[in-house]
N, C-alpha and C positions, 0 to 999 in steps of 0.2 A: 474627412472629405469624402464625398460620394464619387462614384464612377464617372458621372458627368463632369464633376470638377477636374478630375484627372484628365478627362478628354479634352477640356478646354485648355489645360495646361500643356497637353501634348500639341494641340493646334498652335498655341502661341510659340512653343519651342520650334516647331517645324517652320512657322513663318519666319522667325528669327534666323533659322538656318538657311532658308532660301535667300534671304537678304544677304547673309554673310557669304554664301557661295557666289552670288552675283558680284559681290565686291572683290572676292579673292581670285577668281578665275582670271581677270585681266592682269593681275600682278604677275602671274606666271609667264605671260607673254611679253612683259615689258623688257626694254633694253637694260643692260647692266647699269646700276645706279652707283653713284660715287659718294653722295651724302650719306654717311653712316648713321647720323642721328635720325634722319627722315626714315631710313630703312628700319631702324630700331622701333621708331614710333608705329610704323605699319604692322610689324611683327607683334609688337606688344598689344596693339588694338585687337588683332586677330586672336591672340592668346586669351585675352580677357573675354571677348565675345564667346569664344569657344567654351571657356570655362563656365560661363553663365548657362549656356545651352546644356552643357554636360551635367550640371547640377539638376536642372529641371528633368532631363531625360532619365537620370538615375532614379530620381524620386518616382517618376511615372512608371518606369519599368518594375520598380519594387512593389507597386500597389495595384496596377491593372491586372484583371484576371482573364481577359480575353486571350486565348493561346495564340491565335494567328496574328493578332495585333502586336503581342509581345515579341513575336519573332522579327517583325519589321523594326520595332524599337531597338531590339538587341543589335540588329545589323548597323543601324545608325549610331548606336551608342559605342560599338567597337570602333567605327570609323572616327568618331569625335575624339575618343581616347587616344587613338593612334595619331591623329592630327595634332593634338596637344603635345605629345612627346616629340613629334617632328618640329613643331614650332620652337620648343624649348631648345632642341638641338641646334636649330638655325640661329637662335639668339646667342648660344654659347660660342658657336663659331664665329659670329659677327663681333662680339664683345670680348672674346677670349676670357670669359668669366662664367663660373657656374651659377653666380647669384646676380639677380637683376631687380631693379626697383621701379615701381610703377605709381609713384605718388601723384604726379600731374594727371595721369590718365585715370586714376581712381576718382579723382575730383570731377573730371569730365564726365565720366560714366555714372557718377553718383553711387559709387560702390564703396564698401567698407573693406578694411584689411581681412576681415573674416571671409569675404567672398573669394579671396586668393587661396584659401585652403582647398586642396584637391579633395573632392568627395571620394571616399573609398566605396565602390559598388558593393552592395550587400549580397549580391547573388554569387560573388566569388566563393564565399563560404557556405551560404545557405543551400545552394543548388547541389553541393556535394557533401551535405552533412552526413548522409549515411556512410559514405566511404571514410569520412573522418572518424566516425564513431567506431567503425570496424577496425581502423587502424589503431585507435586508442585501446580498444579491447586487446588487440594483438600485442601491443606493447606492454600492457598490464600483465597479460598471460605469460609473456616471456620472462618478465621480471620476477613474477610469482613462482614460475617454474624453477628459476635459479635460486630462489629463496631470498631475493633481495627486496628490501622495503621500497616503495614507490618514492617516498620522500625521505632522503637520508637526513638523519638527525645529526646536528653539529655537536661533537663532543668537545666542550670547552676545557682547557686545562685547568686542574685544580691548583690554586695558588697556596704555597706553603706559608706558615705564620709562626712567628716565635711565641714562646710561653708568656713573655711580658706583654706583648701586644694583645694576646688572647685575654689575659687577665684584665688589662686595661679596658678593653671593649666591654667585658662583662660588668665591670664596676660602673662604667658610664651608663650602660642600659639599665642597671639596677637603680642607680641613683635617679635617673629620669623617670623610672616607674614610680618610685617612692614620692617624688616631687608632684607627678601627676595626681596620685591618690590624695596627697596633702591638699592640693589646690582644689580638688573636687569636694573634699570634706569641709574646707573653709567656705566654699561657695554655698554649700547647703546651710551652714550656720548663719551666713549673712542674709540669705533669703528668709529664714525663719524669723530673725530679728526684725526685718522690714515688714513682714506680715503682722507681727505683734504691734509695731508702732502705728501701722495703718488701721488696725482693729480698735485701738484705743481712742484715736481722734476721729470723730464723725464730722463730715463737711455738711454745709447747708445744701439742700437740693439744687437751688439756683447756681451756687458756685460750682457744684459738681457737673451740671449740665453745661455751663460755659467752658469749663476745663475740657470736657469730653469733646464739645464742638470745636474748640481751638485746636486740639490735637488732630481730630479727623479732617478739618479743613486744610490744615498745613500738610498733612499727608497726601490729601487728594490733589492739592495744587502742585506739590512737588512731583508727584507721579505724572500729572498732565504735562508739566513743563519738561520733564525728562523724555517723555514720549515724543513731544513735538521736536525737541532738540535731536533726538535719535533719527526721527523721520527726515529732518532736514540734512543731517550728516550723510545719511544713506542716499538721499536724492543728489547731493552734490558729489557723491562717490568718495567722500573722506572715510567712510566706514563701510566695510562690505556687508551686504544684505544677509540676513540670517537664512539658513536653509529651511525651505518651506516644504511640507508634505504635498505631493501631487494632489490636485483637485479631482473630484469625481468625474469631471469632463475629460481631464487628461488620462485618467485610468480607463475610461470608456473608449477613448481614441486608441490607446495602446492595444486594448482587447480587439477592437475592430481590425486593426492592422495585422494582429496575429491570426485572426479568422480569415482575412483575405489571403494569407499565405497558404492556409489549408485549402481554401477554395481553388487557388492556382494549381495546387498539386492534383486535386480532383479533376479540374477541367483539362489538365495536361494529359492525365491517364485516359480520359474519355477521347481526347483528340487522337492519341496514339493508336488506340483500338479502332477508331473511325478510319484512320489512314489505311489500315490493313483491310478492313471490311470493304470500304468503298473502292479500293483498288481491285479487289477480287471480283466485286459486282460489275465494275466497268470492263474487266477483262472477259468475264463470262457473257455479259449482255452485248457489249459493243465490239468485242475483240474480232469476231469474224467480219463484221462490216468494215472495220478499219483496215484489216488485212486486204479485203477485196478492193477497197477504194485505192489503197497504196499500189497494188498490182496493176490496176487499170491506169493510174497515172504514169507509172513507169513505162508500161507498154505503149501508151500514147506518146510518150517522149521518144521512144525507140522509132516509131513510125515518123514523127515529125522531123527528127534528125536525118532519117533515111531519105525523106522527100527533099530536105533542104540541101544536104551535102552529098547525096547519092551513096552513102555507105552508113553502116550502123556505127554508133559512137562507142567510145571506150567507157566502160562503167567506172565511176570514180571508186577509189579504194577506201577502206574503212578509215584510214589516216586522214584522207581529204574530206571525210564527212559522209561518204556513201551517197545514197539517193537524196539525203537532206539537202546537200549542196546544189542539187539540180533545180529543185523547186523553190527558187528564191525570186519569184516573179520576173523570170527572164525567158527569152525565146530560145529554142533549141540552138539556133546559130550562135547567139551570144554565149551560151554555155560551152559549146564546142570551141569557140574562140578564146574563152577564158582558160580552158584546159591547155590549149596550145601555147597561150601566153605564159602560163605558169611554167611549163617545161622550159620555155626560152629564158625566163627570169632565173630559174635554177642554174642553167648553164652560164649566164652572165654573172651571177653572184660568185660562182666558183672562180671564173677568170678574174674578177675584181679582187677577190681575196688574195689570189696569188700575186697580183700586181702590188697591192697594198703591203704585203709582207716584204716584197723586194724594196719598195720605197722606204718602209720603216727601217729596214736593215741599213740602207744607204744613209738615212738621216742620222742613225746612231753613230755610224762610222765618221760622218762629218762632224757631229757634235763633239766626239772625243778629240778630234783635231783641233777644233776651234777653242780659243781661250775665252774664259768668262770675263766680261768687262761691263762697265757701267753703260757704255753706249750700245750694247747688243741689242738684238731684236727681242729677246725674252723680257728685257726690262721694259721696253716700250709697250709690249703686249700687256704686261701686268698693269702698267699705268692706264692704258686705254680701257682694259676691262675692269669693271667694278663689280658690285655684289649683285648676284642674280639668284632668285629663289630656286632651290632644287626641285625637280618634279616629285609630286607627292604620291605615295602608294595608297593612301587612304581617301583622298578626295573622290576617286571614282566610286568607292563603295558608299560613302556618304551621299553622293549624288544619286546613285541607284536607289538607295533606301528612301531618300526624300522623294524621289520620283514615284516610287511604288506606293508610298503612303498617300501622295497627292491623287494618284490615279484610282486607287482602290478604296482607301478608308476615309479620306477627307470629307467627301460629300455623300458617304454612305448612311443610309437611314438605319439607325440601331435602336429605335424606339421599341420595336417589338421584341428585340433580344434583351430583355431586362436582366436576365441572369448572366449575360455575357459569355454564352457558350459558343462553340466553334460554328462556322458558317459552312453547311454541308455543300452548297453550290460551288463555292471557291475550292473546296477539297476535291469535288468531282472534276472540275476543270483542270486542276493540277495533275491529278492522277490520270486523267485522259491523255494529257501530253506525255506523262511517263510511260503509259502503256503503248502509245503510239511509237515512242522511241524504241522501246524493247521489241515490239513487233516489227519495226522497220529493219532491225538487224536481221531477223529471220527472213523477211521479204527480199532484202538485198541479196542474201545468199541464193535464194531461189531465182531471182531475176538475173543474177550474174550468171548462173548456170544456163538459164534460158537464153541469155544473149550470146553465150559461148556456142550453144547449139545453132543458133541462127547464123552466126558468123561462119561456122563450119559448113553449113549448108550453102550459103550464099557466097561468101568471100574466102573460100578455103585456101587459095594459093597466097593471097595477100596477108592473110591472117598469120600464116606460118612464118613467112619472112620477117614480119614485124616482131613476132614473139622471139624468134631467134636473136634478132638484133638487140632487143631489150634485155634478154637474159645474159648475153655476153657482156653488155655495158654494166649490168648490175654486179656481175662477178668481179669485173675490174674495179668497180667502186669499192667493194668489200675488201678486195686485196690491198687497195690503196689505204683503206682505213686501217688495216692490221699494221701496215708498216708505219703510218704516220703517228698513231696514238699508242701510248704505252699504258698497259693495264696497271691500275693501282693495287698494291697489295692490300688484301683485307686483314684487318686486325684479328688476331687469334683470340677466341673466347676462352679465357683461362678457366672459367667455371661453367662449361657447357653442360656438364653432368649434374649440376645442382639447380634447385628451384630458387625463385625469388624469395620465397618464405624462409628458406634455410639460410640464405645470404643475410636477410633482414635480421633474423634471430642472432646470427653470429656478430653482426655489427652492433646490435643493442647490447649484447653481453660484453663486448670489448669496450663499450662506452663511446663508440663513434656516433651512433644515433642516439639522440637525447630528446627528451620531451621539452618542447618550448613552453615558456611561461605564458599564461593567459594575459597578455598586455596588448592594448590597442595603441595605434599611432596617436589618437587623440589624448592618451594618457601622458604623452610626452609634452609637458607644459612648456610654453614659451611664447612671448609676444612678438609682434611685428616691429621691425626697425623703421622709425618715422624719419630718420636723418640720413638714410642711404643716398637718395638723389642729391641732397644738399651737399653732402661730403664729396660725391663724385664730380659734382660741378666745380668744386674747389680743388680738384685733382688730388683728393685724399681717398685711398681705398679703404672703405669701411669694413669692419669685421661683420660677418654674416650674422643674422639673428636666428633664434631657434625655430622661428616660423619658416624661414627659408629652408632650413635643414629638413623640417617635416615635409615641405613641398617636394624637395629633391628626392627624398626617400620614396614618396608616392609615385613620382614620375619615372624615376630610374629603376625602382624595384617592384612596387606593388602592382602597378598597372601592367607591365609586361609579364610578370609571373602569373597574375590572375587571369589574363586574357591571351588565349592562343594566337588570335588574330593580330593583336598589338606586338606580340613577341616575334612572330614570323615576318611581318611586313615592316615593322618599325626599325629604328637604328639598334643594331645588336649590341647589347652590353653584356659581356661575359663575366667581368669582374668589377667589384666596387669596393673602395677603401674608405672606411670611416676613421678619421684620425682627430685627436684632440687630447686635452689634459685628462688626467684620471678624474672619473666622477661625473663626466658630462653626459653620460647615457648612451655610449656606443653599444654596449651589450643589450641594453633595453630596446634599442631600435632593431637590432637583429631579430630579437624575439617578437617584436611587433610586426616585422615583415613576414614572419611565418604565421603569426596569428591572423593577420588580415587576408592571407591568401590560402590558408590551410596547407602550408608547405611542410615538407619533412626537414628536420634540422640535423645536419651532419657536422660533427665537431672534429676538425683536423688540425687543432692547435698543437704546437710543439710539445706542450706539457702533456696533452692527451696521448700523443703518439710515442712518447718516451717508453722504450723497452718493449714496443709492440711490433710485430711483423718485421724482425730484423733482417738486414741485408738488402741487396738490390732487388732480388726476386720477391722478397716478402713485401717491399714497398710497392712493387709493380702489381702484385696480387691485391693489395689493400686498395690502391687507387682504382683498379679495374672493378673491384666489388662495389666501391663507393659510387662510382659514376654509373655502373650498370643499374644498381638499385634506384639511384637518383633519377635516371632517365625513365625507368619503368613506373616509378611512383611519383612522377612530376605533378606539380611544381616542387622543386627542391632547393634548399639553401645550403651551401657548404661554407661553414664559418671557420675561418682561421684567426684565432685570437693571438695577440702579440705577433702581428704579421711581419714586423721589422725583424724578428729573430731569424726568419727563413732567409733573409738577405743581409745578415750581419756582415759588416766590414771585417771585424775580427771578433771571434767568439770568446766571451769571457771564460776564465778557467773554471768557475763554478758551474757553467752550463755546458761544458764539453761532453760530459757523460749523457746528457739529454739529446744530443745531436739535433740542434735546431735547424741545420741547413740541409736536411734530408730532402725536402721538397723543391729545393732551388732549381735543379736542372729539369725535373719531370713536370712541374707545374706549368711552365709556359707551353710545353707540348701538349698537355692535356687540355688546356684552355682552347687551344686551336681546334680540338676535336668537338667542342660544343657547337652545334648547329643551330640555325634559326628555329627549327621545330623542336629543340630541346629546351624546355623551361627550367633551366638549371642556372643558378646565379652563385658565383663565389664572392663571398663577402669577407673582407679582412678588417680587423680592428687593430689600431696601434696607438699607443700613448707616447711612444718615442720614435717617430719615423726618421729622425735625423741620425739614428744609429745604423740605418740600413744603407746599402750601396744604392744610390738614387737611380741609376740607369736601369738595371734589371728590375728594380722595385716598381718603377713607373711603366715598364713595358708590360708587366703583369696586370697592374692595377691602373688602367687608363682613365677611370673615373674616380676622382678623389673628392671627398666631401670633408672640408675642414670644419669641425664643430667647436665654436668658441665657448668660453665661460659666459654665463647669462648676464645680461645688462640689467639696469635698474627695473624696467618694466616687467621683465621676465622673473626677476627675483621677487618682486611684489606679488605677482600672481602665484608664484611657487609657494611662498609662505602661506597665502590665503588658501589655496587648494589643499596642500599637504596638511595644514592644521585641521581643516574641516574633515579631511579624509581619515585622520586619526582620532576623531571624536572631540576635538577642542571646541569650546564655545568662544566665538570671536566677540569679546566684550570691547566697549569703547576704550577701556584702559590699556588694551593690548595694542600698542603702536606699531603697526605693520610697516609704515613708511620708514620709521627709524630702523627697524630690522633689515629692511631692504637696502638701506643706505650703509648700514654697518657691515653687511655681508658682501661688500664689493670685493671681488676676487675669489669668493668661494663658489664652488660648483653646486650642482643639484645634489650630488652624493653627500657633500658636507652638510647641507641644509637638512637633508632627510635623516642623516645620522643624528644631528642635534635634536630634531623633533622626537626621534625614537627614544633617545636617552631621557628626555624630560617627560614625555607624556606616557608614563607608566600607569597601570590601572589605579593605583592608589591616588596619583595626582589628578586623574580624571574625576575621581569621586569627589575631590575637595573643591572642584571649580565653582560650585554654587556658593560656598563660603568664602573661598579665597581665589578670585579670578586670576587668570593667567596675565603675566606681565612680560614685557620685552627683556627685562634684565635676566630672567631665568635662563634664557637661551644663549647668553654670552659665554659662561664658563665652558660648555662643551664645544662651542665654536673656537674658543681660544686654544683648546688642546690640539686642533687640527691646523695643518699648514695650508694656507690659501695658494692660489695660482698667482705667482708674482709676475710683474711686467716683463722680467727678463725671459721667463719661460714663454710667455705669449709672443714675444718678439722673435724668439728662436723658431716658433711654429710658422710665423709669418715669413721669416727668412727662408726656411725650408720650402714653404709652399711657392715662393718666388722662384726656386730653382727647378720646380716641376715643369714639364713641357708646356702646360697651359699658362703657368706663371711667366715663363720666358716669352711666350707669344704676346701676352699682355704688356710686358715691359717693352718689347720691340715696337708694338703698336703705339704705346705712350711716347716712346722716343721719336717715332716717325711723325706723330702729330705735333710734337714740340718743334721739331725741325721745320715743318711746314709753316707753323705760326711765326717762327723767326724769319723765314724767307719772305712771307707776306709783309711782316713789319718792315724788313729791309727794303722791299720794293716800294712801299708807301713812303718811307723816309727818303729814298733816292728820288722818287717823283717830286716830293715837296722841295728837295734841295735844288732840282733842276728848275722848278717853277720859280724859285727865289732867285736863282742866277739869271734867268731870262728877264725877270722884272727889273733886276738891278741894271742890266745892260740897257734896257729900254729907257730907264731914268737918266742914264749917262748920256745916251743919245740925245734925249730931250734937252738936257742942260747944254750940250755942245751946240 
């Protein structure tokens, strides 16, 4: 696609965004709504529309090369990402569930389930590729310095064998070798006899020609029929299409994309140098004129205020904006009145605060005395108030970005700028404003001194009294502040004398910092669940699909860690728990989270910490080092494997030496220290969450993602993708549908292990002669234990006891009670009607 095509795509996305903002702003001002279904429909429509715009903006930002236009797109893109996270949070609080289903809305918007996949912005990793390469070099250098290999080889234990078993194996292999030689010898004899027989009997030329024609025509027709049958089966989706090599056009498009990335870097470097050069030129050329004009404006204001009020005004302080607050298209009288009004407002606010504090204390005392009952005011207020959308932190940024694009770039003629370099005129205008702001600070200091001298000359007595009053009041305020507020104790830096490089090296050598695997979120294979809405309508809570899990990882982990703006302004998620049976891909998702955002990976699993940094002081030092390095080299992911062991109800005897509960008391305190500006995420993985004490466990991990075993659609795609990835040829004889049906209850790990055991190099070489069949994969699967229904039910029961599960159960119970009440009212009304009709009939008879 050309730059003009991406320009049209950007125009279309901006138009859709303007329409969406027009629809969304009125919902923020609506009264509380009670119909939860209608509320969810509005939230879901906004979510899907934002997702569509996000996809378009991400593609545009990745490919356009204009540096100034990219900044505007980046601002809008951050706002859209944050708004998506906010809307997801609203839906979770509304439905009390992490998983939502949009089947009806997808049909209305003519979207496919693939459109629900959250696109991962490519600039998360690409814009900090140099830092990632330096970090990789540093990690490799530390490991090489210690003499450790980068990839540890797994030493498999040598199995012992008896003498009889060894002799028997040798005999079997030798007999098999002799049998193969005998078969080869007999085959050569048979072929020689056939040649002699054919050589003795000569056929007539016509008979030979018809024989050749018959064989050739049969072969040709069979080949044509097989090809047509294969094409039909591929078209119907009964057989997966074979992997095709990319066409020359596709290769050319990939090359153009890579070239655009290089041009982006070149244009960005030009733009950065131009910012410095143009600012210096504006300062040297126009600096003196700007300074003189500012001084003249301020002096004129002095005179106007003197003529209007009979005295010189007070110069606004730097906190109030200095002289910039004066020239807001207002008269001197209005400005003087505003300053007076501000002082009055400050005094009023202080009085109101003191009154409010008194009232709040009185209310608390009254509430303590009052008993809680069904007929209290609190219940009526809850019934009257319905759902109302919380104010957004991202809508203003989206609105500003959309407005800036509309005013500056939408109707701008870019035909002459074919290479899409920066616009010098826009840069000059921006830098002129910056220089004016910098010079205004200097001018304000000069004019403040000048005003002081004027007041001393003209209003000497009045000025002194006012200043004395103000100073005394300021001192009183300061004293009051000292008594009112307590200073928070600063945390001691236990490693103040050490550099970040030395701390990083120590954590690498101790095995705390590890290299994440190069795995992307798209490699986590799974299909969308098409029965979610139907099951929920029938009051059956469906198990989430693997597609929903991918979406949650992107919204809760990747977008906040990748974007500083989203992490600071969006809902703060400090800890995330991934739980599910063994082999569902929890560890893979942690590594994908690091790969997609370029984050550091810290391993604080109980097995890793065993025997390291003993004692309370050692643990305190370790956690201080980990979180200090994580903040300095953010984004960072702190992974705690087997998270349930930290919160064991009772530690097993075999694990007492490992001390799995070391982090139980300190982990909640450290999580509270993670602020909005720290892009640090604690991720726990657990395959037995029901072994942990649920209250402290859920206090630490407030966001819980339950990962189920794959359903039929996911298993079908898993078999297809994993077989192709391991070099298998998908022949029509390989029945993937049967394999997907047979492996019900098996996880992704089980399927992968079965494929790896069968597809050894020798078996891959024999595929042309002996195609793969589904029966070959049954023995390795039979050796593994699947996930039984009892285990799945135990996960469901545990999740229902979490805070979110309890809220959902309460909401379901309340809706059932409301439905019963409605039915009772309708039945009572019908009975009353019947009774009235019967009385009327009796009267008529009388």
